[in-house]
C-alpha positions in Angstrom: 73.0 69.6 130.3 73.3 69.1 126.5 70.6 70.2 124.1 70.5 68.4 120.8 67.7 68.4 118.3 66.7 68.0 114.7 63.8 68.5 112.3 62.2 65.0 112.6 58.8 65.6 110.9 58.5 62.8 108.4 61.9 61.6 109.6 63.3 62.9 106.3 67.0 63.1 105.4 68.4 66.1 103.5 68.2 64.5 100.0 64.5 64.0 100.5 63.8 67.1 102.5 65.4 69.5 100.0 63.0 68.3 97.3 60.3 69.8 99.5 57.5 67.6 98.0 55.5 68.0 101.2 56.0 71.7 101.5 57.5 71.4 105.0 61.2 72.0 104.2 62.5 74.0 107.2 65.6 75.7 105.8 63.8 78.8 104.6 66.8 81.2 104.1 68.3 81.1 100.6 71.8 81.2 102.1 71.3 78.1 104.2 72.4 74.4 104.0 70.7 71.2 105.0 72.8 68.8 107.2 71.7 65.3 108.1 71.2 64.8 111.8 73.8 62.8 113.7 71.5 61.8 116.6 68.8 59.9 114.7 66.6 60.6 111.8 65.9 64.1 110.4 68.1 67.1 109.6 69.2 70.5 110.8 69.7 73.8 109.0 72.9 75.9 109.0 73.7 79.2 107.4 76.0 78.8 104.4 79.7 79.6 104.7 80.1 83.4 104.8 76.7 83.9 106.3 75.3 84.0 109.8 71.8 84.2 111.4 68.7 82.1 111.5 68.4 79.6 108.7 64.8 78.8 109.6 63.5 82.2 108.6 63.2 83.7 105.1 66.3 86.0 104.6 67.5 84.9 108.0 71.1 84.3 107.0 73.0 87.5 106.5 76.4 88.1 105.0 79.3 88.1 107.4 82.0 90.8 107.0 85.0 88.5 107.3 87.3 91.5 107.0 86.5 92.3 110.6 88.5 89.3 111.5 91.6 90.5 109.6 92.1 87.3 107.6 94.6 88.9 105.1 98.3 89.4 105.5 98.9 92.0 108.2 101.6 93.9 106.4 100.6 95.2 103.0 97.4 93.1 102.7 94.0 94.5 101.8 90.7 92.7 102.6 87.7 93.0 100.3 84.4 91.8 101.7 82.1 90.2 99.1 78.7 88.6 99.4 79.2 85.3 101.1 83.0 85.5 100.9 86.0 87.7 101.0 89.2 88.1 99.0 92.7 89.5 99.7 94.9 91.7 97.6 98.2 93.4 98.2 98.9 97.1 98.3 100.6 98.8 95.3 104.3 97.8 95.3 103.7 94.4 96.9 102.9 91.0 95.6 101.3 87.9 97.2 103.6 85.0 98.3 101.7 81.7 98.5 104.7 80.2 100.2 104.6 82.6 103.2 101.0 83.8 102.9 102.4 87.3 102.9 102.4 90.5 100.8 106.1 90.9 100.0 107.7 93.9 98.3 107.4 93.6 94.6 110.9 94.5 93.2 111.4 96.1 96.6 114.8 97.3 97.8 115.9 97.3 101.4 117.2 100.6 102.7 120.8 99.2 102.9 120.8 98.5 99.2 119.7 102.1 98.5 122.3 103.6 100.8 125.0 101.5 99.2 123.8 102.3 95.7 124.0 106.1 96.4 127.1 105.9 98.5 125.0 107.1 101.5 123.3 109.8 99.3 126.6 111.4 98.3 126.2 114.8 96.6 128.4 113.6 93.7 125.7 111.1 92.8 123.0 113.7 92.4 121.7 113.9 88.8 118.6 115.9 89.4 116.9 118.0 92.0 113.5 119.8 92.3 110.4 120.3 94.4 109.7 116.6 94.1 113.0 115.7 95.8 116.4 114.5 94.6 117.4 112.0 92.0 120.6 110.0 92.5 122.5 107.8 90.1 123.4 104.4 91.5 124.2 100.7 90.8 122.1 98.0 92.3 122.2 94.2 92.1 123.3 92.6 88.8 125.3 95.8 88.1 122.2 97.7 86.8 122.6 101.4 86.5 119.5 103.1 88.0 118.1 106.5 88.9 116.8 106.6 92.5 114.2 109.3 93.2 114.2 110.2 96.9 111.1 112.2 97.6 111.2 115.5 99.5 109.9 115.7 103.0 106.6 114.1 102.4 103.1 115.6 102.9 99.7 114.4 101.8 100.1 115.8 98.3 103.5 114.2 97.8 102.2 110.9 99.2 99.4 111.0 96.6 101.8 111.9 93.7 104.2 109.2 94.8 101.5 106.5 95.0 100.1 107.6 91.7 103.4 107.4 89.9 104.2 104.0 91.4 100.6 102.7 90.5 100.9 103.9 86.9 104.4 102.9 86.1 104.0 99.5 87.7 101.5 98.5 85.0 103.2 100.0 82.0 105.8 98.3 79.7 106.6 100.3 76.6 109.9 101.2 74.9 109.1 104.9 74.9 108.1 105.1 78.6 110.7 105.1 81.4 110.7 101.8 83.3 110.1 101.5 87.0 112.7 99.0 88.3 111.6 98.9 91.9 110.9 100.9 95.0 111.9 101.2 98.7 108.9 101.5 101.0 110.4 100.6 104.3 111.4 104.2 105.1 109.4 107.2 106.1 110.5 109.0 102.9 109.8 106.5 100.1 112.0 106.1 97.0 111.3 105.0 93.4 114.0 103.3 91.4 114.0 103.7 87.6 116.2 102.5 84.7 119.0 105.1 84.2 118.6 107.2 81.1 122.0 108.6 80.3 121.6 111.4 77.8 119.5 113.9 79.7 116.3 115.5 78.4 114.9 116.8 75.2 114.8 120.3 76.9 118.6 120.1 77.5 119.2 119.0 73.9 117.2 122.0 72.5 117.9 124.7 75.0 120.4 123.7 77.7 123.7 122.1 78.4 123.5 119.6 75.5 122.4 122.0 72.8 125.9 122.2 71.4 125.7 118.6 70.3 125.4 118.1 66.5 122.0 116.5 66.4 120.3 116.5 63.0 116.8 117.9 62.6 115.6 114.5 61.4 116.8 113.1 64.8 114.8 115.7 66.7 111.7 114.8 64.7 112.3 111.1 65.4 112.6 111.8 69.1 109.3 113.7 69.0 107.6 110.9 67.1 108.8 108.4 69.7 107.5 110.6 72.5 104.1 110.7 70.7 104.2 106.9 70.5 104.6 106.7 74.3 101.7 109.1 74.9 99.5 107.3 72.4 100.1 104.1 74.3 99.0 105.8 77.6 95.9 107.2 76.0 94.8 104.3 73.7 96.2 101.0 75.0 96.7 101.3 78.8 93.7 100.0 80.7 92.3 102.2 82.1 93.7 105.0 79.9 96.3 107.2 81.5 96.6 111.0 81.2 100.1 112.2 81.8 99.2 115.7 82.9 102.7 117.3 82.6 103.9 116.7 79.0 107.0 118.9 78.3 110.5 118.5 76.8 112.0 118.3 80.3 109.9 115.1 80.9 111.2 113.4 77.7 114.4 111.6 78.6 116.9 110.3 76.0 118.7 107.0 76.3 122.1 106.0 74.9 120.7 105.9 71.4 118.7 109.1 71.8 115.5 107.2 72.0 112.7 109.1 73.7 111.4 107.9 77.1 108.4 109.7 78.6 108.9 110.3 82.3 107.6 111.9 85.5 104.1 110.6 86.2 103.5 112.5 89.5 100.8 114.7 87.9 99.2 111.8 86.0 95.7 110.4 86.5 93.9 107.2 85.5 91.2 108.4 83.1 87.8 108.1 85.0 84.7 106.7 83.3 82.5 109.3 85.0 82.9 112.8 83.6 82.2 114.3 87.0 85.4 112.7 88.3 87.6 114.8 86.0 87.7 117.8 88.2 91.2 118.0 89.8 93.7 120.6 91.1 95.5 122.2 88.2 99.0 120.8 87.9 101.6 121.0 85.1 104.1 123.6 83.8 103.4 127.1 82.6 103.8 127.4 78.9 102.6 123.9 78.2 99.2 124.1 80.0 96.1 123.6 77.9 94.1 126.9 78.4 90.8 125.0 78.6 92.2 122.8 81.4 93.3 126.0 83.3 89.7 127.3 83.1 87.8 124.1 83.8 90.2 122.0 85.9 89.2 119.0 83.7 92.2 117.1 82.7 91.7 115.0 79.6 93.8 113.3 76.9 93.3 116.5 74.8 95.3 118.4 77.5 98.2 116.1 76.8 97.8 116.6 73.1 97.9 120.4 73.5 101.1 120.2 75.6 102.7 117.9 73.1 101.9 120.6 70.4 104.0 123.0 72.4 106.8 120.3 72.5 106.6 120.2 68.7 106.9 124.0 68.5 110.0 123.8 70.6 111.5 121.2 68.3 110.6 123.2 65.2 111.6 126.7 66.4 114.2 126.1 69.0 112.5 128.6 71.2 111.5 128.2 74.9 107.7 127.8 75.6 107.6 130.8 77.9 109.8 133.8 78.1 110.0 135.6 81.5 111.0 138.9 80.0 109.4 141.2 77.4 105.8 142.3 76.8 103.3 139.9 78.4 101.5 139.4 75.1 104.8 138.2 73.5 106.0 135.7 76.2 104.1 132.6 75.2 105.4 130.6 72.2 102.1 128.9 71.5 100.1 132.2 71.7 102.6 134.0 69.4 102.5 131.1 66.9 98.7 131.0 66.9 98.5 134.7 66.3 101.0 134.5 63.4 99.1 131.6 61.9 95.8 133.6 62.0 97.6 136.5 60.3 99.3 134.3 57.8 102.5 135.7 59.0 104.6 132.6 60.0 107.8 133.7 58.4 111.2 132.0 58.5 112.3 133.5 61.8 110.1 131.0 63.5 111.9 128.0 62.2 115.3 126.7 63.4 118.1 126.3 60.8 117.6 123.0 59.1 
């Protein structure tokens, strides 16, 4: 048995019925459509696309959550339900391919490329090591020299920092900020691939293995100015603004021309619009931490500015930001300098030979 029916009162078609001159239009839900009957005069009512329910009742057509049907690419796709419709986006590190209707790796490297680039993680390729993991020097396609950051055994905190660094660097393009070339996500321990910066860090230039180089004081000031330009871009021109969270001389890399490149965004955050969202776990490096941040756990752009002030003191004085020996009150470079300023006692022993 087949049931087929239509609204036949007045034998109206949709163009006439929707004018509702007689006050008898039956499609009462706002999210409904009128469809001419195919079995004689009259019309029927259907819920609009993206809605379901009873179109003959006021408010009878309700939004359908299309995301329950998994309409987006299964690998790397994210479904966003919206009123009457849905949209798909790709996870960080992936981009949508119209050709294949998939979320492919954006500048992604396969594990074989990484293994080849690092000579199977050969120790001779290591250029950096720390709690975050290990950094290898390698060469990838097009003979590009890169630094490959292989994360340490990854926990929830490391996953968050890795994702945050990839999210932030993927949307930044500035000459004084290290460039993210790509990533390798197809392994349990993910990897980030950066442009290779050959001349070490500003810390090494001032205090470490590169301090014997004959670098003029004007060059040091230029490097500091370039690092400030990078931070200013993060604070003032990125959308939303980005707070670095761990500004220090060890995170200012130097390219072949000794141009500054701000690096290491694992502690960074996107500046929230709601002040209540500022509260976070204190991260950063002793000697550079903003005292107010340590007390309130509120990371702001002023925290970066304070840390950069310590960087300037290092450049000007040639001293480390925190000494591990001596009286506790004399260990902090910034505290010592502030005390000397208050006493009007900043004599020449504070300044490096110019």
